[in-house]
C-alpha positions in Angstrom: 83.8 61.8 188.6 85.4 58.4 187.9 83.1 58.0 184.9 84.1 61.3 183.5 87.8 60.5 183.9 87.2 57.1 182.3 85.4 58.8 179.4 88.3 61.3 179.1 90.9 58.6 179.0 88.8 56.7 176.4 88.6 59.8 174.1 92.3 60.5 174.5 93.1 56.9 173.7 91.0 57.0 170.5 92.6 60.3 169.4 96.0 58.9 170.2 95.2 55.8 168.2 94.1 57.9 165.3 97.3 60.0 165.3 99.4 56.8 165.5 97.4 55.3 162.6 97.8 58.5 160.5 101.5 58.7 161.4 102.1 55.1 160.5 100.2 55.5 157.2 102.1 58.6 156.3 105.4 56.8 157.0 104.4 53.7 155.1 103.1 55.6 152.1 105.6 58.4 152.2 106.5 58.4 148.4 103.5 56.5 147.1 99.9 57.3 146.4 97.4 56.3 149.1 95.0 53.3 148.7 91.9 54.0 146.7 93.5 56.7 144.5 92.6 56.7 140.8 93.1 59.1 137.9 90.5 58.9 135.2 89.7 55.3 136.4 93.3 54.2 136.4 94.4 52.7 139.7 97.6 54.3 140.9 97.4 53.3 144.6 100.8 52.3 146.0 102.7 53.6 142.9 105.4 56.2 143.0 104.9 59.4 141.0 107.2 58.2 138.2 105.3 54.9 138.0 101.9 56.6 138.0 103.0 59.1 135.4 104.2 56.3 133.0 101.1 54.3 133.5 98.7 57.2 132.8 100.8 58.4 129.9 100.6 55.1 128.1 96.9 54.9 128.4 96.2 58.6 127.7 98.5 58.7 124.6 96.6 55.8 123.1 93.2 57.1 123.9 91.1 57.5 120.8 87.4 58.0 121.4 84.8 57.7 118.6 82.5 60.4 117.4 79.1 59.1 116.1 76.2 60.7 114.3 73.3 59.0 112.5 75.2 55.8 111.8 78.5 57.6 110.8 81.5 57.4 113.1 84.9 59.0 113.2 87.9 58.0 115.3 89.8 60.7 117.0 93.6 60.7 116.3 96.1 60.1 119.0 97.1 63.3 120.8 94.0 65.2 119.9 93.9 66.7 123.4 96.9 67.8 125.5 96.8 66.3 129.0 98.2 68.0 132.1 99.3 64.8 133.8 101.8 66.4 136.2 99.1 68.8 137.5 96.7 66.0 138.0 99.2 63.9 139.9 99.9 66.8 142.2 96.3 67.0 143.2 96.0 63.2 143.6 99.2 63.0 145.7 98.2 65.7 148.2 94.8 64.1 148.9 95.2 62.5 152.3 98.1 64.8 153.2 96.4 68.1 153.7 95.6 67.8 157.5 91.8 67.9 156.8 89.2 65.7 158.4 88.2 64.0 155.2 91.8 63.1 154.6 91.9 61.3 157.9 88.7 59.5 157.1 90.3 58.4 153.8 93.0 56.7 155.7 90.7 55.1 158.2 88.0 53.7 155.9 90.1 53.4 152.7 87.7 55.6 150.9 88.2 55.5 147.1 88.8 58.8 145.1 88.9 59.1 141.3 90.5 62.3 140.0 89.7 63.5 136.5 92.6 63.9 134.2 93.2 67.6 133.6 93.5 68.9 130.1 95.1 72.0 128.5 92.8 74.8 127.4 91.6 75.1 123.8 91.5 72.6 120.9 94.6 71.3 119.1 94.9 71.6 115.4 94.3 67.9 114.9 91.0 68.0 116.9 89.9 71.1 114.9 90.6 69.2 111.6 88.5 66.3 112.8 85.6 68.5 113.8 85.7 70.3 110.5 85.7 66.9 108.8 82.7 65.9 110.8 80.9 69.2 110.1 81.1 68.5 106.3 78.9 65.4 106.8 76.7 66.6 109.7 75.9 70.2 108.9 73.4 71.5 106.4 74.1 75.3 106.0 71.1 77.6 106.4 70.1 80.0 103.7 69.7 83.6 104.8 66.5 85.5 103.7 67.1 88.0 101.0 65.5 91.4 100.5 66.0 93.9 97.7 64.3 96.7 95.9 63.5 96.2 92.2 62.2 99.3 90.7 60.0 100.7 93.5 58.9 97.3 94.8 60.2 95.2 97.6 61.0 91.6 96.9 61.7 89.1 99.7 63.1 85.6 99.2 62.6 83.6 102.4 65.5 81.7 104.0 65.7 78.0 104.9 66.7 76.5 108.2 69.9 74.5 108.6 71.5 72.1 110.9 74.8 73.0 112.6 77.0 71.4 115.3 76.3 72.7 118.8 79.9 73.7 119.5 79.4 74.6 123.1 77.8 71.2 124.0 80.3 69.3 121.9 83.2 70.9 123.6 81.7 70.0 127.0 81.2 66.3 125.9 84.7 66.1 124.5 86.1 67.5 127.8 84.1 65.1 129.9 85.2 62.0 127.9 88.8 63.0 127.7 89.0 63.9 131.4 87.6 60.5 132.4 89.1 58.5 129.4 85.7 57.1 128.9 85.3 54.3 126.3 81.8 55.4 125.3 81.5 57.2 122.0 80.9 61.0 121.8 77.5 61.7 120.2 77.8 64.8 118.0 75.1 67.3 119.2 73.4 69.5 116.7 71.0 72.5 116.8 68.7 74.0 114.2 69.9 77.2 112.7 66.7 79.1 112.2 66.6 81.2 109.0 63.1 80.6 107.6 60.8 83.5 108.5 57.1 83.0 109.4 54.4 84.6 107.4 54.0 87.3 110.0 57.8 88.0 110.0 57.8 88.2 106.2 54.9 90.7 106.4 56.6 92.8 109.1 59.9 92.9 107.1 58.1 93.9 103.9 56.3 96.7 105.7 59.6 98.1 107.1 61.2 97.9 103.7 58.3 99.7 102.0 58.5 102.5 104.5 62.1 103.1 103.3 61.2 103.4 99.6 62.0 106.9 98.3 64.0 107.8 101.4 67.7 108.5 101.8 70.4 109.3 104.4 73.4 111.6 103.7 76.6 110.9 105.7 78.9 113.9 105.8 82.6 114.4 106.8 84.0 117.8 105.9 83.7 117.9 102.1 82.8 114.3 101.7 79.2 113.3 101.2 77.9 109.7 101.0 74.3 109.1 100.1 72.4 105.9 101.0 69.3 105.4 98.9 66.4 103.1 99.2 68.2 100.0 98.0 71.2 100.5 100.4 68.9 101.3 103.4 66.7 98.2 102.7 69.9 96.1 102.6 70.6 97.2 106.2 67.3 95.7 107.6 67.4 92.8 110.0 66.3 89.6 108.3 67.1 87.1 111.2 63.6 87.0 112.6 65.0 87.8 116.0 63.2 91.1 116.5 66.2 93.1 115.2 64.8 96.0 113.2 68.2 96.6 111.5 71.1 94.2 111.0 73.7 95.6 113.4 76.4 93.4 111.9 75.7 94.8 108.4 75.7 98.3 109.7 79.0 97.8 111.5 80.6 96.2 108.4 79.4 99.1 106.3 80.8 101.8 108.6 84.1 99.8 108.9 84.4 99.7 105.1 83.6 103.4 105.0 86.3 104.2 107.5 89.0 102.5 105.4 88.4 105.1 102.6 87.9 108.1 104.9 90.7 107.6 107.5 93.7 109.8 106.8 97.0 110.5 108.5 97.8 114.0 109.6 99.4 116.1 106.8 101.9 118.7 107.7 101.7 122.1 106.0 104.2 122.6 103.2 105.6 125.9 102.1 107.3 127.7 99.2 109.7 130.6 99.4 108.7 133.2 96.9 110.1 136.8 96.7 111.5 136.7 100.2 108.3 135.4 101.8 107.0 131.9 102.9 103.7 131.3 101.2 101.3 128.3 101.8 101.9 125.6 99.3 99.8 122.8 100.9 97.8 123.5 104.0 98.2 121.3 107.1 95.4 118.9 107.5 94.1 117.0 110.5 94.4 113.3 110.7 91.0 111.7 110.6 89.9 108.3 112.2 86.2 107.4 111.9 84.7 106.5 115.3 83.0 103.3 114.1 80.8 102.7 117.2 79.3 106.2 117.4 78.8 106.4 113.6 77.2 102.9 113.5 74.9 103.9 116.4 73.8 107.0 114.6 73.2 105.1 111.4 71.1 102.5 113.2 69.0 105.1 115.0 68.5 107.1 111.8 67.3 104.1 109.7 64.8 103.2 112.5 63.6 106.8 112.5 62.9 106.8 108.8 61.0 103.5 109.1 58.8 104.9 111.9 58.2 108.4 110.4 57.1 110.1 107.2 60.5 111.9 106.9 62.0 111.4 103.4 65.7 112.2 104.2 68.0 112.5 107.1 71.6 113.8 107.6 74.4 112.2 109.7 77.7 113.8 110.7 80.2 111.0 110.7 81.8 110.8 114.1 85.6 111.1 113.9 88.7 111.5 116.1 91.0 114.1 114.8 94.8 114.4 115.2 96.4 117.8 114.4 99.5 117.9 112.2 102.8 118.6 113.8 103.2 121.6 111.5 100.1 123.7 110.9 99.4 126.5 108.5 99.2 128.9 111.5 102.9 128.2 112.3 104.2 129.9 109.2 105.8 132.7 111.2 107.2 130.4 113.8 109.3 128.2 111.5 112.3 130.6 111.2 112.5 130.4 107.4 113.8 133.8 106.4 116.4 133.4 103.7 118.2 131.1 101.3 121.2 129.5 103.1 122.3 127.0 100.5 122.2 126.2 96.8 123.4 123.3 94.6 123.1 122.8 90.9 123.9 120.2 88.2 123.4 119.6 84.5 122.4 116.3 82.8 122.9 116.8 79.1 122.9 113.6 77.0 120.5 111.8 79.4 118.1 109.4 77.8 114.3 110.3 78.1 113.6 107.9 80.9 116.4 109.4 83.0 115.1 112.9 82.4 111.7 111.8 83.5 113.1 110.2 86.7 115.0 113.4 87.6 111.8 115.4 87.3 109.8 112.9 89.3 112.3 112.6 92.2 113.0 116.3 92.4 109.3 116.9 92.6 108.9 114.5 95.5 111.4 116.3 97.6 110.2 119.8 96.7 108.8 121.8 99.7 110.1 119.3 102.2 110.1 120.8 105.7 112.9 119.8 108.1 112.7 120.6 111.8 115.6 121.8 114.0 117.8 118.8 114.9 116.2 116.5 112.4 118.3 114.1 110.4 117.4 114.0 106.7 117.5 110.8 104.6 117.4 111.3 100.9 116.0 107.8 100.4 113.1 108.5 102.8 112.4 111.8 101.2 111.9 110.3 97.7 110.2 107.1 99.0 110.1 103.7 97.4 111.8 103.7 94.0 110.2 101.2 91.6 108.0 100.9 88.6 105.0 100.7 91.0 105.8 104.2 92.3 106.1 105.7 88.8 109.8 105.4 88.0 111.0 104.3 84.6 114.0 102.1 83.7 117.2 104.1 83.1 120.9 103.3 83.5 122.2 102.6 87.1 125.4 101.1 88.4 124.8 97.6 89.8 127.3 94.9 90.5 130.1 96.5 88.5 128.0 97.1 85.4 125.9 99.9 84.0 122.4 98.4 83.6 118.8 99.4 83.1 117.0 99.7 86.4 114.0 101.5 87.9 114.9 105.0 89.1 118.0 105.6 87.0 118.7 109.3 87.5 118.1 109.6 91.2 121.9 110.1 91.7 121.5 113.4 89.8 119.1 114.6 92.5 121.2 113.2 95.4 124.3 114.8 94.0 122.6 118.2 93.7 121.3 117.8 97.2 124.8 117.0 98.4 126.1 120.3 96.9 123.2 122.3 98.4 123.8 120.9 101.9 127.5 121.7 101.7 126.7 125.2 100.5 124.4 125.6 103.5 127.2 124.5 105.8 125.2 121.5 107.2 126.8 118.4 108.8 127.0 115.5 106.2 126.2 112.3 108.0 126.4 109.8 105.1 127.7 110.1 101.5 128.9 107.6 99.0 130.9 108.3 95.8 130.2 106.7 92.5 132.1 103.6 91.3 133.3 105.4 88.2 133.4 109.0 86.9 130.0 110.0 85.5 130.1 112.7 82.9 126.9 114.4 84.1 128.5 115.4 87.4 131.6 116.9 85.8 129.8 119.2 83.4 129.9 122.0 86.0 132.1 120.6 88.8 135.4 119.0 89.4 135.5 115.2 89.9 134.5 114.0 93.4 131.6 116.3 94.2 128.9 113.7 93.7 126.7 111.4 95.9 125.3 108.1 94.8 122.3 106.4 96.4 121.0 102.9 96.1 118.3 101.9 98.7 118.7 100.4 101.2 122.4 100.0 101.3 123.6 103.5 100.2 121.9 106.7 101.3 122.7 110.4 101.5 122.1 112.0 104.9 122.6 115.4 106.5 121.4 117.1 109.6 119.6 120.4 110.3 121.7 121.9 113.1 120.4 125.4 112.5 118.1 127.2 115.0 115.1 127.0 112.7 113.3 124.9 110.1 114.7 124.2 106.7 112.6 124.4 103.5 113.9 122.5 100.4 113.0 124.0 97.0 113.7 122.2 93.7 113.9 124.1 90.4 114.1 121.6 87.5 114.2 122.6 83.9 113.9 119.5 81.7 114.4 121.5 78.5 117.7 123.0 79.7 118.5 119.7 81.5 119.4 121.8 84.5 118.5 121.0 88.2 118.8 123.5 91.1 118.1 122.6 94.8 117.9 125.5 97.2 117.7 125.3 101.0 116.0 128.1 102.9 116.1 128.7 106.6 117.8 131.1 109.1 121.4 131.9 108.8 123.4 131.8 112.0 126.5 133.3 110.3 128.2 130.2 109.2 130.2 130.2 106.0 131.1 127.0 104.1 133.9 126.4 101.6 135.4 123.6 99.5 139.2 123.7 99.5 142.2 121.7 98.3 140.4 120.0 95.5 142.7 117.3 94.1 142.6 114.8 91.3 145.4 112.3 90.8 146.3 108.8 89.9 144.5 108.9 86.6 144.5 105.5 84.9 143.3 104.8 81.3 140.0 103.2 80.6 139.9 99.5 80.3 140.0 97.8 76.9 136.6 97.5 75.1 134.8 94.3 76.0 132.7 92.3 73.4 130.3 89.7 74.8 128.4 87.1 72.7 124.7 87.5 73.1 122.5 84.8 71.4 119.4 86.9 72.0 120.6 89.4 69.4 120.8 88.6 65.6 124.2 87.8 64.2 126.1 90.9 63.1 124.5 93.2 65.7 126.5 95.3 68.1 124.8 96.9 71.1 126.7 99.2 73.5 125.6 98.7 77.1 128.5 100.4 79.0 130.8 103.3 78.3 134.5 103.8 78.9 135.8 106.1 81.7 139.3 106.8 83.1 140.1 105.8 86.6 141.1 108.5 89.2 141.3 109.5 92.8 139.7 112.7 94.0 139.4 114.5 97.3 138.4 117.9 98.7 138.2 119.5 102.2 134.8 120.7 103.4 135.1 123.4 106.0 132.4 125.5 107.8 133.3 128.5 110.0 131.0 130.4 112.3 132.1 133.5 114.3 135.7 132.5 113.8 135.2 128.9 115.0 135.5 125.9 112.7 132.4 123.7 113.2 132.9 121.4 110.2 136.2 120.1 108.9 135.9 117.0 106.8 137.7 115.5 103.8 135.7 113.7 101.2 137.6 111.2 99.1 136.5 109.1 96.1 138.3 106.3 94.3 137.0 105.9 90.7 137.7 102.7 89.0 138.6 102.6 85.3 135.7 101.5 83.2 135.4 99.7 79.9 133.0 100.1 77.0 130.9 96.9 76.7 129.3 95.8 73.5 127.0 92.9 73.1 127.7 91.0 69.9 124.8 89.2 68.4 125.2 85.5 67.7 121.6 84.5 67.3 119.4 83.7 64.3 
């Protein structure tokens, strides 16, 4: 019993001594790294965190390993890798403080521990630039085998092997060197890029190609038919010598390119109102998106089938995902388009030919537009982009206080007519801008002030469909009579609109004629670029009544500035 007690006291004494030693060590090294601690070979024992960080940063920031290959060498720029110094110090500091057995042994035997310097994920731009520079010296690009059909014969041009950098191994070696800040150079590893086919592989490829001579595949999507003949099919064969019968990458690229020409957005049905009935103008069409994977799989299997069989032709239905339009042809009777509810008209005599053309183009683009209940209508969105690229011609527009030639001159004729039609239908007007000066076209059949200018994107004409059904816009343009009519069809809910209290006042005379020297015109030449107009103020009240209740009561006002005739006077040779 005495021996057991003595042994117990001895063990307790040893444990107590260990605890005391650990406790003393923890107190003595409370804010410092323990003895034997290194980071990437840098001794930081006894240093505070700030001291260790500064010491490591100086060495790491100036670390520039060399890359070597066959007698060539390149020095890495400073900062080619981003170091996570703080994260590394956290790990090193907690070693010996984690209440684990090995930590206690560290304190007792002064065991040395070297922590690798952590790095951020991925390459930096500077490191990528260096590797690209190395690649231009090291790499010999391989040449792919080529196969084609000339006449009815197969011709194969064998490829040649190349040498390329083994990127995976290089990344590993870069990481190892930087994490340990090793002074040894990094040897650039390379691999052979096999492209040259053996005689057996050439013979096998030739046999596959010959089996495709005189054969074809037809890909079909609705009314579209795409035929792949012998030359196209042979071009899809695998030439990598890796056992691949067909080149999966080439097939995927082909189907991807095919999808770009076949993919279509859904197209809503458009309608015309003729003799009291809505008739189909343009049927609704599903949106189509080619399923690239399924189509590529079918093409791969079909090519392989033609190689292995005597069949001369095969058919493939292109796999697609379809999206139905919001408004389909079947919904003709659900749209609530029963009668004409609004009409606006305007004349544009004395317009130049380009302006006449633009009026026809813009009115055609808004014709048969269908507007759902509650939908806000933007004139600028209806007509789309206005530029020479979309078909518009230069005609006079008001810009920065001058009448100048610009793409789309004449659009205001259409927006003004639309403004009049929307008011006739009793619809809420959300945005309307008056012209800067009185334009003769809009006063041929109306008093001043009943116009609406547009100039994307700053000025737009907008109204809202607050009727219970859809609205259909019909344009009737007569370029010979220079007469434009816009009609709005829908379902009347009994509203009646009116324009009242039309006023014109404050008329001021036109400004004096302006003559501007223009050296681009010959001396003695006069060219008129702007026309005089009197200034005025105009207003009218727009009211809409339904079942005895006023639902719209708005005053539209316009201030027209006096305008001067402007002549350019030639001063040139």
